[in-house]
N, C-alpha and C positions, 0 to 999 in steps of 0.2 A: 368443387375443384376436380378436375379430371384425374384419372389414375396416372396418366402420363406426366402431368404437371407435378403431382405429388412425388412421383418417382424421381423426376429431374431435381426437385427441391431437396429431396432426401440425399441424392448423390452430391449435390453442391454443398450441402451442409457437412457431409462426411469429408469431402475434399478440404473444405476450409478448416475443419477441426483438426484434420491430420496435419495440415500445413502449420497450424498454430502449435501443435504438440511437437513437431519435428524442429521447430525453431527454439524450443526450450532445451538447451544442452543439458542442464541439470536434471530435468525430467527424463531425458533420454538415458542418462547414466544410471539413474535410480531404477527406471523401468527395465533396463538390461540386466542389472544386478538382481532385481526381483525375479525376473524370468529365469535367470540362471539358477537361483536358489530353488524356486518352485519346480524346476525340471528334474530335480534329484530327490527321490523319495518324498514328494509332496512337502518339501521344506517350507517353513514359514519364515518370511523375510522381515527384517526391521532395518530401516535406514538410520535409526537413532538420531543423533544430532550431527550427522555427517556433513550437512550443508551449512556453510558459514558465509554470511554476507560481509564483505570487506572491500575497501577500495584498493585494488591491486595496482592500478596504473596512475593513481594520483590525479585523476580528472574530476574528483568530487562525486562521481557516480559509484554506487555500490556494485561490486562485482561479486563473484561467488567462488568459493573453494569447496570441493567435495572430497572428504577424507574417507576412503573406503575402510579404514581401520575401525570406523564407527558402525559399519554394517554388521549384521549378524544373520545367520541362517541356521535354523534348527536341525537341518539334515547334514550340514557340512561345517565342522568347527573351523576349518582353515580355508574357507571358500574364497576369501577376498585378500588374504595376506599370506606371505610365505616367509622364508628365512631372510630374504632380502628386503622385506618391508611390504608396504601396501601401496596401492595406486592412490595418487593424489591428483585431482583435476583442478586446474585453474581455469575459470570460465569468465571471459570478458566479452560481453555482447553475444554475438553468434559464433565466436571462436573459442576453442578450448585447447589446453595443453595438458599432457599426462606425464606424471613423474612417478618414479618408484621411490618411496619415502619411508624412513623410519620414524619420521615426525616432521613438524613444521612450525614456524613462528613468523610473525610479521615484525619488522622493525623499521625504523625511519632513520635516514641520514640526510640532514639538511632538508627536512620536509619531503623527502622522496621515499615512497614506500618500497621496501625490499622484502621479498618472500625468501626466507631462509629455509632450506630443505635439508634435513638430516639424511644422509645417504649411507648405504652399506659401504664399508671400507673398500670393497673391490672397485668401486667407481673411481677411487683416487689412488690406486696402487697399494692399498693395504689389504688386510684380511677382512673377511666378512663380519666378524664380531667388532671390528673397529668402526667408528663413525667419522665421517667427514661431512662438510657442509657446502652446499651450493647456494650462491646468492643469485636471485633472479629479479630482474626489473623489466618493465614494459615501457617502450618509447615508440611513439608514432604507430601504435597498434601491433608492434612486434616484440617478441620476447627476446631479452638480451641476457647472456650469461657468459662467463669465461670457461665454463665446463665444456669439454668436447662433446660433440653429438654422439649418442650411443650407437 
């Protein structure tokens, strides 16, 4: 095989693998967090059990939630969470939504899945130490909630 042909094949392989990686939203979230951690004093990153598979939109296909409160970094104790909570990512197919959360749970109402997000009280007119809750559902590929946009 000629050097040119090998080079072309290597480039095509790299392009295809990059496209595959960028289509993985959960992988992108974890890679970004790992890079952030490692960029400060050579921190060591752990994703812990941050990624959970769950059917968010009720279509029978498992989606994923990434809870950054489960991340840890040896060089930054509060790298991923602050006084208002931690990032929570809901990933359905190639789309993702990001929330600031103090915690989360799934519940069902008449067989419809609902993502309940515990929010810092400031989100709903209270004080930061108070909690309020946002209910999120997905319909026709779109996120629906009564919470005003931030």
